[in-house]
C-alpha positions as CSV (number, residue, x, y, z in Angstrom):
1,X,-0.2,-47.1,39.0
2,X,-2.2,-43.5,39.4
3,X,1.1,-41.4,39.6
4,X,1.9,-42.9,36.0
5,X,-1.3,-42.2,34.0
6,X,-0.6,-38.5,35.2
7,X,2.2,-38.3,34.5
8,X,1.1,-40.2,30.5
9,X,-1.2,-37.3,30.3
10,X,1.3,-34.3,31.1
11,X,3.4,-35.9,28.8
12,X,0.8,-35.6,25.8
13,X,-0.1,-32.6,27.0
14,X,3.0,-31.3,26.3
15,X,3.9,-33.2,23.2
16,X,0.5,-31.3,21.6
17,X,1.7,-27.7,22.6
18,X,5.2,-29.1,21.0
19,X,3.3,-29.6,17.7
20,X,1.6,-26.0,18.1
21,X,4.9,-24.4,18.3
22,X,7.1,-26.1,16.0
23,X,4.2,-25.5,13.3
24,X,3.6,-22.1,14.5
25,X,7.2,-21.4,14.0
26,X,7.4,-23.3,10.6
27,X,4.6,-20.6,9.5
28,X,6.5,-17.5,10.4
29,X,9.8,-19.3,8.8
30,X,8.1,-19.8,5.8
31,X,6.6,-16.5,5.8
32,X,10.0,-14.9,6.4
33,X,11.2,-16.6,3.6
34,X,8.0,-15.5,1.6
35,X,9.2,-11.5,2.2
36,X,12.7,-11.9,0.8
37,X,12.1,-14.0,-1.8
38,X,9.4,-10.8,-2.6
39,X,12.0,-8.1,-1.8
40,X,15.0,-10.1,-4.7
41,X,12.2,-10.8,-6.8
42,X,11.2,-6.6,-6.7
43,X,14.9,-5.3,-6.7
44,X,16.1,-7.2,-9.4
45,X,16.7,-5.3,-13.0
46,X,14.3,-6.0,-15.7
């Protein structure tokens, strides 16, 4: 029973850290997309 509890706690810790990593990656990709959009808008002839 104790091993199961330790395993469950470790799995929960990994799941929480993975969510933070994915969220951060999503923000980075979104930021890069905004930069590309802004650059394209600035380069577009008026």
